[in-house]
N, C-alpha and C positions, 0 to 999 in steps of 0.2 A: 232659606233652609234652617230648620230649628237645630239647636245644639244637641238635642236628644236624638234626632235622626242622623246627624253627622257622627255622633258617638256610636251608635248602632252600626253604621256603615264602616267605621274604623275597626270595630270588634270583628264584624264579618270578614273584612279584608285581612285582618291579622290571622284569623282562624283559616282562611283559604291559603294564605301564604305558608302557615305552619304545615298544613296538609301537603301542599306542593313540595315543600322542603323534604318532608318525609318520603314522598313518592320519588322524588329526585335521588335521594340516598339510596333507596332500594333499587332504582334503576341503575345507578352507578355500580352498586354491588353486583348486580346481574351481569353487567357489561364486563367488569373485571373477571368475574368467574367464566364467562364465555371466551374472553381473550386468553385466559390461562388454559382452558380446555382446548382451544383451537391451536395454541402454540406447540402442542405436542403431536407426535405421529398418531393419527387416528385411523382405525380400520373398521370396516363394516363387513361382518361375516354373515353370509346367507346360506341357507340350506343346511345348517347344522341342527340335527334332531334335538328336540326339546324334551326334557324329562322333569316331571314334577319334583320339586325340592332340590333341583340341581344346584351345584356351586358353579356359577357361570365362569368364574376365574379358572377353576380347574378344567372345565370343558374347553375354554379357549387355549390354555396352556397345552392341553393334549392335542387339540387340532393343529395349532401352529407348531407344536413340537415336532410334528411330522415333517415340516418344511424347514424349520429352524431348530435343529436339535439342541442347541445351546441355550434356548429360551427357557426361562423359568418364570414361575408366577410372580416373582419379585420384579420382573421386567414390565409387568402390567400395572398401570396406575389404577385403572378401573375397567370393568367389563360388565355390561349389563344388557339384558334383552330389551328390545325396543317395544313400542306399543303393539298391542294385538292387531292383527290384520283380519280382513273378512274372507281371505282366500282359503283359510284352513291350513296353510303351510306354517311351518315353524317360524317364529318371530326372529328377525335378525338380531345380531349381537354387535353393539358398539364397543370397540376396544380402544382405550387410550394407553399408549406405551410410555413407560418412564425412561426407557432407552431402547436403542435398537442394536 
C-alpha cells in the first residue's frame, strides 16, 4: 500500500468522522427537544373548525376555556395545527401546556 493511498484514506476517514460527529450532534439536539416536548402535558384536539389566519393559541384557549375557565393563553407553551389530512376535515391541534 502506497503512502499516497494511505494518506487519501486517512483524509476520507477524517472527513467521514467529522460528518458523523455533525449528524450525531444534530440528532442529540432533536432528542433533547423531543424529551422536553414529551415531558409536558400534551393534548391533541380534533374537530375544532379551522379559519384562515387564525391564532391557534387563542382558538385553543377559547375551546379549553369552556371546560377549564381558569385557563389562560399563558398556560399554553405551544399550540399548532398538525399536517393537512386528505379527509377534508379540520386539521387536529397539538397543545403543550406549561402548567395545568
